[in-house]
C-alpha positions as CSV (number, residue, x, y, z in Angstrom):
1,M,0.0,0.0,0.0
2,K,2.8,2.4,0.8
3,T,4.6,1.9,-2.6
4,K,1.3,2.4,-4.5
5,K,0.5,5.6,-2.6
6,Q,4.0,7.0,-3.4
7,T,3.6,6.2,-7.1
8,I,0.4,8.1,-7.4
9,L,1.8,11.0,-5.5
10,Y,4.4,11.7,-8.1
11,R,2.4,11.3,-11.3
12,P,2.1,14.3,-13.6
13,A,-0.9,16.6,-13.2
14,H,-2.7,15.3,-16.3
15,A,-2.3,11.7,-15.1
16,L,-3.9,12.6,-11.8
17,A,-6.8,14.3,-13.5
18,A,-7.4,11.1,-15.5
19,V,-7.4,9.0,-12.4
20,A,-9.9,11.3,-10.7
21,L,-12.2,11.3,-13.7
22,S,-12.1,7.5,-13.8
23,A,-12.9,7.3,-10.1
24,A,-15.8,9.6,-10.5
25,M,-17.3,7.4,-13.2
26,I,-17.3,4.3,-10.8
27,P,-20.8,3.9,-9.2
28,A,-20.7,4.4,-5.4
29,T,-21.6,1.1,-3.6
30,V,-21.8,2.6,-0.1
31,N,-23.4,5.9,1.0
32,A,-21.5,7.9,3.5
33,Q,-23.4,8.2,6.7
34,E,-23.5,11.5,8.6
35,V,-23.2,11.0,12.4
36,I,-25.0,13.5,14.6
37,D,-24.3,13.8,18.3
38,L,-27.4,14.3,20.5
39,T,-27.7,14.2,24.3
40,V,-30.9,13.1,25.9
41,G,-31.6,13.4,29.6
42,S,-34.2,13.5,32.4
43,S,-34.5,14.5,36.0
44,H,-36.2,11.2,36.8
45,P,-34.8,7.6,36.6
46,T,-35.8,5.1,33.9
47,T,-37.9,3.3,36.5
48,I,-40.5,6.0,35.9
49,P,-42.6,4.6,33.0
50,W,-42.4,7.7,30.7
51,V,-38.7,8.1,31.3
52,G,-38.0,4.4,30.7
53,M,-39.7,4.7,27.4
54,I,-37.1,7.2,26.1
55,P,-34.4,4.5,25.8
56,E,-37.0,1.7,25.2
57,V,-39.2,3.3,22.6
58,F,-38.2,6.8,21.5
59,I,-34.5,6.2,20.7
60,P,-35.0,2.8,19.0
61,T,-37.8,4.3,16.9
62,V,-35.5,7.2,15.7
63,N,-32.7,4.7,15.0
64,R,-35.0,2.4,13.0
65,I,-36.4,5.2,10.8
66,L,-33.0,6.7,10.1
67,A,-31.5,3.2,9.3
68,E,-34.2,2.7,6.6
69,D,-32.8,5.8,4.7
70,G,-29.2,5.3,5.7
71,D,-28.0,8.9,5.3
72,Y,-27.9,9.8,9.0
73,Q,-27.1,8.1,12.3
74,I,-27.5,9.5,15.8
75,N,-24.7,9.1,18.3
76,W,-26.7,9.2,21.6
77,T,-25.4,10.3,25.0
78,E,-28.0,9.3,27.6
79,A,-28.1,10.9,31.1
80,Y,-31.1,10.1,33.3
81,A,-32.0,10.3,37.0
82,G,-30.8,13.9,37.4
83,Q,-27.3,13.4,36.1
84,L,-27.5,16.7,34.2
85,Y,-30.4,18.6,35.9
86,G,-32.9,18.3,38.7
87,V,-36.7,18.1,38.8
88,N,-37.1,21.8,39.2
89,A,-35.0,22.6,36.1
90,T,-36.5,20.4,33.3
91,L,-37.7,23.3,31.1
92,T,-34.7,25.6,31.5
93,S,-32.2,22.8,31.0
94,I,-33.6,21.9,27.6
95,Q,-34.0,25.6,26.8
96,D,-30.3,26.3,27.7
97,G,-29.1,23.2,25.8
98,I,-27.8,21.3,28.9
99,A,-29.4,18.4,27.1
100,D,-30.6,18.5,23.5
101,I,-33.6,16.4,24.3
102,G,-35.4,15.6,27.5
103,W,-38.6,15.3,29.5
104,V,-40.1,18.6,30.4
105,F,-42.2,18.5,33.6
106,S,-44.5,21.3,32.7
107,Y,-46.8,20.5,35.7
108,L,-44.0,22.1,37.9
109,E,-43.8,25.2,35.8
110,P,-47.0,27.2,36.7
111,S,-45.4,30.6,36.1
112,R,-43.6,29.8,32.9
113,M,-46.2,27.4,31.4
114,P,-49.6,28.5,32.9
115,L,-51.6,27.1,30.0
116,A,-50.2,23.6,30.6
117,Q,-51.8,23.6,34.0
118,M,-55.3,23.4,32.6
119,S,-55.9,19.7,33.3
120,A,-55.1,20.2,37.0
121,Y,-58.0,22.8,37.1
122,T,-60.4,20.5,35.3
123,P,-60.6,17.2,37.4
124,F,-63.2,14.5,36.5
125,T,-62.7,15.3,32.8
126,T,-61.4,11.8,32.0
127,S,-59.7,8.9,33.6
128,D,-58.4,7.6,30.3
129,P,-54.7,8.5,29.8
130,E,-54.7,7.5,26.1
131,L,-57.5,10.0,25.5
132,M,-55.9,12.7,27.5
133,L,-52.6,12.3,25.6
134,A,-54.4,12.4,22.2
135,V,-56.1,15.7,23.2
136,W,-52.9,17.4,24.5
137,N,-50.8,16.3,21.6
138,D,-53.3,17.9,19.2
139,M,-53.6,21.0,21.4
140,V,-49.9,21.7,21.7
141,R,-49.2,21.0,18.0
142,N,-52.2,22.9,16.5
143,V,-53.3,25.6,18.9
144,P,-50.9,28.6,18.6
145,E,-51.2,29.6,22.3
146,F,-50.4,26.1,23.6
147,R,-47.6,25.6,21.1
148,G,-46.2,29.1,21.7
149,E,-45.9,28.3,25.4
150,W,-43.2,25.8,24.5
151,E,-41.6,27.7,21.6
152,D,-41.3,30.9,23.8
153,H,-38.9,29.0,25.9
154,D,-36.9,27.8,22.9
155,V,-38.0,24.2,23.1
156,H,-39.8,22.2,20.3
157,F,-42.5,19.8,21.6
158,L,-42.2,16.1,20.5
159,G,-44.8,14.2,22.5
160,A,-47.0,14.5,25.6
161,T,-46.9,12.6,28.9
162,A,-49.6,12.2,31.5
163,S,-50.5,10.5,34.8
164,D,-52.8,7.6,35.4
165,T,-56.0,8.5,37.2
166,Y,-55.8,9.8,40.8
167,D,-57.3,7.9,43.7
168,I,-57.3,8.2,47.5
169,Y,-54.9,6.2,49.7
170,T,-55.5,6.4,53.5
171,N,-54.6,4.7,56.8
172,F,-58.3,4.4,57.7
173,P,-61.2,2.9,55.8
174,V,-63.3,5.1,53.5
175,E,-66.9,4.1,52.7
176,S,-68.3,7.5,51.9
177,I,-66.9,11.0,51.3
178,D,-68.0,11.9,54.9
179,D,-65.3,9.7,56.2
180,L,-62.7,12.1,54.7
181,R,-64.1,15.1,56.5
182,G,-61.3,16.7,58.6
183,A,-58.7,14.1,57.5
184,R,-55.2,15.4,56.7
185,I,-54.5,14.2,53.1
186,S,-51.2,14.9,51.3
187,A,-51.5,16.3,47.7
188,P,-49.2,18.0,45.3
189,G,-49.8,21.7,44.7
190,V,-53.2,22.7,43.2
191,L,-54.5,19.1,43.6
192,G,-55.0,19.9,47.2
193,V,-58.1,22.0,46.1
194,W,-59.7,18.8,44.8
195,L,-60.2,17.8,48.5
196,E,-62.4,20.9,49.3
197,P,-65.8,19.2,48.5
198,V,-65.2,16.4,51.0
199,G,-63.9,18.6,53.8
200,A,-60.4,17.0,54.0
201,V,-57.4,19.2,54.9
202,P,-54.8,19.3,52.2
203,V,-51.1,18.8,53.2
204,D,-48.7,19.9,50.5
205,G,-46.2,17.2,49.6
206,T,-44.6,15.1,46.9
207,L,-44.1,11.4,46.2
208,A,-40.7,11.7,48.0
209,S,-42.3,12.9,51.2
210,Y,-45.6,11.0,51.3
211,Y,-44.4,7.8,53.1
212,T,-42.7,9.7,55.9
213,D,-45.6,12.2,56.3
214,I,-48.1,9.4,56.8
215,Q,-45.8,7.4,59.0
216,T,-45.1,10.3,61.3
217,G,-48.8,11.5,61.4
218,V,-48.3,14.7,59.4
219,S,-51.0,13.3,57.1
220,Q,-53.3,10.3,57.0
221,G,-53.2,9.6,53.3
222,V,-52.6,10.9,49.9
223,V,-54.2,11.9,46.6
224,G,-52.1,9.5,44.6
225,L,-51.3,7.5,41.5
226,A,-51.1,3.7,41.4
227,T,-48.0,3.8,39.2
228,G,-46.2,6.1,41.7
229,N,-47.5,4.7,45.0
230,L,-46.5,1.2,44.1
231,P,-42.7,1.8,43.8
232,A,-42.9,4.3,46.7
233,R,-44.6,1.6,48.9
234,I,-47.3,4.0,50.0
235,Y,-49.6,1.0,50.5
236,E,-47.5,0.0,53.5
237,V,-48.6,3.1,55.5
238,S,-51.9,3.7,53.7
239,P,-53.4,0.3,53.0
240,Y,-56.9,1.5,52.2
241,I,-57.2,2.3,48.5
242,T,-60.4,4.1,47.5
243,Q,-60.9,4.2,43.8
244,V,-62.4,7.6,43.0
245,N,-61.0,8.2,39.5
246,L,-60.5,11.9,40.1
247,G,-59.0,12.1,36.6
248,V,-55.8,12.0,34.5
249,V,-53.5,15.0,34.5
250,F,-51.2,16.2,31.6
251,S,-47.8,16.2,33.1
252,G,-45.5,17.5,30.4
253,G,-43.7,16.1,27.3
254,L,-40.6,15.1,25.5
255,A,-39.0,18.2,23.9
256,I,-35.9,19.2,22.0
257,N,-33.9,22.4,22.2
258,Q,-35.1,24.7,19.5
259,W,-31.6,25.7,18.2
260,T,-30.7,22.0,18.0
261,W,-33.9,21.3,16.2
262,D,-33.3,24.0,13.6
263,S,-29.8,22.7,13.0
264,L,-30.9,19.2,12.1
265,P,-31.5,17.9,8.5
266,E,-35.2,17.6,7.6
267,A,-35.0,13.8,7.5
268,V,-33.7,13.7,11.2
269,Q,-36.4,16.2,12.2
270,E,-39.1,13.9,10.7
271,A,-37.6,10.9,12.4
272,L,-37.7,12.7,15.8
273,A,-41.2,13.9,15.3
274,T,-42.5,10.5,14.3
275,A,-40.7,8.9,17.2
276,G,-42.3,11.5,19.6
277,E,-45.7,10.4,18.4
278,V,-44.9,6.7,18.9
279,Y,-43.4,7.4,22.3
280,S,-46.6,9.3,23.5
281,R,-48.9,6.7,22.1
282,E,-47.1,3.8,23.7
283,H,-46.9,5.7,26.9
284,G,-50.6,6.1,27.0
285,Y,-51.2,2.4,26.4
286,D,-48.7,1.5,29.0
287,L,-50.3,3.8,31.6
288,A,-53.7,2.2,31.0
289,Q,-52.2,-1.2,31.6
290,R,-50.0,-0.3,34.5
291,Y,-52.9,1.2,36.5
292,E,-54.7,-2.1,36.9
293,S,-51.5,-4.1,37.3
294,S,-50.2,-1.7,39.9
295,I,-53.3,-2.0,42.0
296,E,-53.1,-5.8,41.8
297,S,-49.4,-5.7,42.8
298,M,-50.1,-3.6,45.9
299,V,-52.9,-6.0,47.0
300,E,-50.5,-8.9,46.5
301,L,-47.5,-7.3,48.2
302,G,-49.6,-5.9,51.1
303,A,-51.5,-9.1,51.8
304,S,-49.3,-10.1,54.7
305,Q,-49.2,-6.7,56.4
306,S,-50.7,-6.2,59.8
307,T,-53.5,-4.3,57.9
308,P,-53.7,-5.9,54.5
309,V,-54.2,-3.7,51.4
310,Q,-57.9,-3.3,50.7
311,V,-59.4,-1.8,47.6
312,N,-62.8,-0.1,47.6
313,Q,-64.6,1.6,44.8
314,L,-66.4,4.8,45.8
315,S,-70.1,4.5,44.8
316,D,-71.5,6.4,41.9
317,A,-73.7,8.5,44.1
318,E,-70.8,9.4,46.4
319,R,-68.5,10.2,43.5
320,Q,-71.2,12.4,41.9
321,A,-71.5,14.3,45.1
322,W,-67.8,14.9,45.0
323,I,-68.1,16.1,41.4
324,D,-71.0,18.4,42.1
325,G,-69.3,19.9,45.2
326,M,-66.1,20.8,43.4
327,P,-65.4,24.6,43.3
328,D,-65.2,26.2,39.9
329,L,-61.5,25.7,39.5
330,A,-61.7,26.2,35.7
331,R,-63.0,29.7,36.2
332,Q,-60.0,30.5,38.5
333,W,-57.7,29.3,35.7
334,V,-59.6,31.3,33.1
335,Q,-59.5,34.5,35.1
336,R,-55.9,34.2,36.1
337,N,-54.8,33.6,32.4
338,A,-57.2,36.2,31.0
339,D,-55.4,38.7,33.1
340,R,-52.1,37.6,31.4
341,G,-53.6,38.4,28.0
342,Y,-54.6,34.9,26.9
343,P,-58.0,34.1,25.3
344,A,-58.4,31.7,28.3
345,Q,-62.2,31.1,28.0
346,D,-61.8,30.2,24.3
347,L,-58.9,27.8,25.1
348,L,-61.0,26.1,27.8
349,N,-63.9,25.7,25.4
350,A,-61.6,24.3,22.7
351,Y,-60.1,21.9,25.3
352,M,-63.4,20.5,26.5
353,N,-64.7,20.2,22.9
354,E,-61.6,18.1,21.9
355,F,-63.0,15.4,24.3
356,R,-66.5,15.7,23.0
357,E,-65.4,15.4,19.4
358,R,-63.7,12.2,20.3
359,G,-67.0,10.9,21.7
360,H,-66.3,11.5,25.4
361,E,-68.5,13.9,27.5
362,P,-66.5,15.2,30.4
363,E,-68.2,14.3,33.8
364,R,-68.0,18.0,34.8
365,A,-68.7,20.5,31.9
366,W,-66.1,23.0,33.1
367,D,-66.7,25.3,30.1
368,E,-70.4,25.6,31.0
369,D,-70.0,26.6,34.7
């Protein structure tokens, strides 16, 4: 090889031109592949379902789509469980490019993303996570105000995430909503207001504090999610599970830094957008399945406790009383955001109609209150 290279090096210019022309006429058998470096991260570990689906669903889908074309390949750097940023910096970290792609916890951004809080102010709309995700994906992609809330922070939305439906977990039995009157119940942020119709006292907390709060008597239970309470072992200190189906909440979404997005070839953008849709759809299906399996697991794991786990479904009449007694949270949301210059009532109407157009009538018509 060395001798051949030296021979070519000293050929006359006209001979080199002939060699180059001959090489150009030979058909290429292998396309050169452009490698693009992208960092993906999350404040939460992959044991959280929608985070685990980033390496399990989103990344493989992008890789598969790009492999079919063959022009581009992503070199992924993955950093989950707060390796790059914490739970209170999910939006700003993607905005600032600390990670190119990551899960944005919009639910914890009430000042920066007030419109994304709408589902928390409209409980009893639906307990179907797949339906909730379909609605929010359409809203963020197609309604300028919702889309702009992401773009104004230099992030491009890829796919929505949500919770499973909220229930009540207590250390005492609940047969009716009267049993909750005066009880101290932990709840995150605005969800504490959901307890007003039953006379319970909200105690602000998070999944990280619930177990200790109940164990030490700070609270007597939680407004909680099956998929979160199972790994947090809340059933050990609150073995009475009352299925209320308070509703699903839009929690945020997978997003990419806008400057990174703009720098990518169109084929890569299309692959990321498609993968975001697949990710959100699979996440919704997984949530629907995990709710039932999580309840079953808690019953099984808690069977040998001093107080075995017991599941009780709140009667339709008691649940309707809770719905009817709920304060007009949606009007609070409308007034607050109208003062900020948003067409808040129109956005609320559009949101509720998205469910109706899909054949689902919200149990509380928040746009008609």
